[in-house]
C-alpha positions in Angstrom: 18.8 -36.9 11.9 16.5 -39.1 13.8 13.6 -40.9 12.1 11.1 -38.8 14.1 12.8 -35.6 12.8 12.9 -36.8 9.2 9.2 -37.9 9.4 8.2 -34.5 10.8 10.1 -32.6 8.1 8.5 -34.7 5.4 5.1 -34.1 6.9 5.8 -30.3 7.0 7.0 -30.2 3.4 4.1 -32.3 2.0 0.8 -30.6 1.0 -1.7 -31.0 3.7 -5.1 -31.6 2.1 -6.8 -32.8 5.3 -6.9 -29.7 7.4 -8.2 -26.2 6.9 -5.7 -23.5 5.7 -4.1 -21.3 8.4 -4.3 -17.7 7.2 -1.2 -15.7 7.9 1.1 -13.2 6.2 4.4 -14.9 5.3 7.6 -13.0 6.1 9.6 -11.6 3.2 12.7 -10.8 5.3 16.0 -11.2 3.6 18.0 -14.2 4.9 20.5 -12.0 6.7 17.6 -10.2 8.5 15.8 -13.4 9.2 18.9 -14.7 11.1 18.6 -11.7 13.4 14.9 -12.1 14.0 13.2 -14.1 16.8 12.5 -16.9 14.2 16.2 -17.7 14.1 15.9 -18.7 17.8 13.1 -21.1 17.0 15.4 -22.9 14.5 18.2 -23.1 17.0 15.7 -24.6 19.5 14.6 -27.2 17.0 18.2 -28.4 16.5 18.7 -28.7 20.2 15.4 -30.3 21.2 14.4 -33.2 19.0 11.3 -33.6 21.1 9.8 -30.5 19.6 8.8 -32.6 16.5 5.2 -33.7 16.8 4.3 -37.4 17.3 2.1 -39.1 14.8 -0.8 -39.1 17.4 -0.4 -35.4 17.7 -0.6 -34.9 14.0 -3.8 -37.0 13.8 -5.3 -35.0 16.6 -4.6 -31.8 14.7 -6.2 -33.2 11.6 -9.3 -34.1 13.6 -9.5 -30.7 15.2 -9.0 -28.7 12.0 -10.3 -31.1 9.3 -11.9 -29.6 6.2 -15.6 -29.7 6.0 -16.8 -31.9 3.1 -20.3 -31.3 1.8 -22.3 -33.4 -0.5 -22.2 -30.6 -3.0 -18.4 -30.4 -3.0 -18.1 -34.2 -3.3 -20.4 -34.2 -6.3 -18.4 -31.3 -7.8 -15.2 -33.4 -7.4 -16.7 -36.4 -9.0 -18.0 -34.5 -12.0 -15.0 -32.4 -12.6 -15.0 -30.8 -16.0 -12.1 -30.5 -18.5 -12.0 -26.8 -17.7 -11.5 -27.5 -14.0 -8.7 -29.9 -14.9 -7.0 -27.2 -17.0 -7.5 -24.7 -14.1 -5.8 -27.1 -11.7 -2.7 -27.1 -13.9 -2.2 -23.4 -13.6 0.6 -21.9 -11.5 -1.8 -20.0 -9.2 0.9 -17.7 -7.9 -1.4 -14.9 -6.8 -4.4 -14.6 -4.5 -7.4 -15.2 -6.7 -9.3 -12.1 -5.6 -6.3 -9.9 -6.1 -5.6 -11.5 -9.5 -9.3 -10.9 -10.6 -9.1 -7.3 -9.5 -5.9 -6.7 -11.5 -7.4 -8.4 -14.6 -10.5 -6.2 -14.4 -8.4 -3.0 -14.0 -6.3 -4.0 -17.0 -9.4 -3.7 -19.2 -8.8 0.0 -19.1 -5.6 -0.5 -20.9 -7.0 -2.8 -23.6 -5.2 -0.8 -26.3 -1.9 -1.9 -24.9 -0.2 -5.2 -24.9 1.3 -6.1 -21.5 4.8 -5.6 -22.9 4.0 -2.2 -24.5 2.3 -1.0 -21.3 5.3 -2.0 -19.3 7.7 -0.3 -21.8 5.5 2.9 -21.6 5.8 2.9 -17.8 9.5 2.3 -18.0 9.9 5.2 -20.4 7.7 7.5 -18.2 5.1 7.8 -21.1 6.8 10.7 -22.9 4.1 10.7 -25.6 1.2 10.8 -23.1 -0.2 7.5 -24.4 -1.9 6.8 -21.1 -4.8 9.1 -20.1 -4.1 11.2 -17.0 -7.1 9.6 -15.2 -5.8 6.1 -15.8 -2.3 7.0 -14.7 -3.6 7.7 -11.2 -4.6 4.1 -10.5 -1.6 2.4 -12.0 -0.1 2.1 -8.4 -2.9 -0.4 -7.7 -1.6 -2.6 -10.6 2.0 -2.9 -9.2 3.1 -6.2 -7.6 3.9 -6.4 -3.9 7.3 -7.7 -2.7 5.6 -11.0 -1.9 4.1 -11.2 -5.4 7.4 -10.3 -7.1 9.1 -13.1 -5.2 6.4 -15.6 -6.3 6.7 -14.6 -9.9 10.5 -14.7 -9.9 10.5 -18.2 -8.4 8.2 -19.6 -11.1 10.3 -21.1 -14.0 7.4 -22.5 -16.0 5.9 -21.4 -19.3 3.6 -18.4 -19.8 0.6 -20.7 -20.6 0.6 -21.7 -16.9 0.0 -18.1 -15.9 -3.2 -16.1 -15.6 -3.7 -12.5 -16.7 -2.3 -10.7 -13.6 0.7 -13.0 -13.4 1.5 -12.4 -17.1 1.4 -8.7 -16.6 3.5 -8.8 -13.4 6.1 -10.8 -15.4 6.5 -7.8 -17.7 6.8 -5.3 -14.9 9.3 -7.1 -12.7 12.4 -6.1 -14.9 11.6 -2.4 -14.5 13.9 -0.8 -12.0 12.4 1.7 -9.5 9.0 1.2 -10.9 7.2 2.8 -7.9 9.2 6.0 -8.3 8.6 6.1 -12.1 4.8 5.7 -11.6 4.9 8.6 -9.0 6.7 10.7 -11.6 4.1 9.8 -14.2 1.3 10.8 -11.7 3.0 14.2 -11.1 3.4 14.8 -14.8 -0.2 13.8 -15.5 -1.7 16.1 -12.8 0.8 18.9 -13.1 -1.4 21.3 -15.2 -4.3 20.7 -12.9 -2.3 21.5 -9.8 -0.8 24.6 -11.5 -4.3 25.9 -12.3 -5.4 25.2 -8.7 -2.3 27.1 -7.4 -2.9 30.0 -9.8 -6.5 30.3 -8.7 -5.5 30.2 -5.0 -2.8 32.9 -5.5 -5.3 35.1 -7.3 -7.8 34.7 -4.5 -5.0 35.5 -1.9 -4.0 38.6 -3.9 -7.6 39.9 -3.9 -8.0 39.3 -0.2 -4.7 41.1 0.5 -5.8 44.0 -1.6 -9.1 44.2 0.3 -7.3 44.1 3.6 -4.8 46.8 2.7 -7.5 49.1 1.4 -10.1 48.7 4.2 -10.5 51.9 6.1 -12.5 50.2 8.8 -9.9 47.6 9.4 -7.2 50.3 9.6 -9.2 52.1 12.2 -9.7 49.0 14.3 -6.0 48.1 14.2 -5.0 51.7 15.2 -7.4 51.6 18.1 -6.0 48.2 19.3 -2.5 49.4 18.9 -3.1 52.5 21.0 -4.9 50.6 23.8 -2.2 47.9 23.8 0.6 50.5 24.1 -1.3 52.2 26.9 -1.8 48.9 28.8 1.8 47.7 28.2 3.3 51.1 29.1 6.7 50.6 30.9 7.2 47.1 29.7 9.1 45.6 26.7 5.7 45.1 25.0 4.8 48.8 25.2 5.6 51.6 22.8 5.5 49.4 19.7 4.5 50.5 16.2 2.8 47.3 15.1 1.8 43.8 16.2 1.2 40.5 14.4 -2.3 39.6 13.2 -2.0 36.3 15.1 -2.5 38.4 18.2 -6.0 39.5 17.3 -7.7 36.2 18.5 -5.9 36.6 21.8 -7.7 39.9 22.5 -10.8 38.0 23.8 -8.6 36.4 26.5 -7.9 39.8 28.1 -10.6 40.3 30.8 -11.5 43.4 32.7 -10.9 43.7 36.4 -14.5 42.7 37.2 -14.2 39.6 35.1 
């Protein structure tokens, strides 16, 4: 490799503390799928064209354009960094901080579980109903995404470097088909409620059907419509029938007289 290429690779691999962060969603494609994507072509182009690597002057120009804003407040904060800040800087920081905080807050609802026991309960589909049905419904929000799973798996350090959400995710990752298991738990937790709703709906439908079948006025109207329809359709395939579907009733308003 040329010196320029090596220098560019080293620059790309090093942590850039001079510029602002570029916010994007990192691809989690499997290697075999990545080779079939458009990004595989960019790698091939890099190998063919060494000139694609940025010159040092270009890198400096980028740093000037997108340099971080340093305020007096942040400078003072850096100078007077506390011991707690130093400890925080040593953490793994595998998850987005906002996401991690939301997970930690939600886990307060499961304070009677250890992370391991909660994971085991989910894995066993909670046969003893240890988790309240209301709490089961928001468990999906506590499950790690594919990107988060990858970050946790790649981390080989000790647990004391992980924050609450990361520790919880570490317990969940070994569970196979966890999304499906949580869906089963949700169905089980809400089953009785859905049965009651269905029962109430069927009772209402039964009452309505009974009223329809026993309505003398409705029978008279249907008989009148049937007679008029058979008269108007006389001599066609739609004439001389003994009944019609109820879905035909709204269409009666579309039948206009000769004078409009």
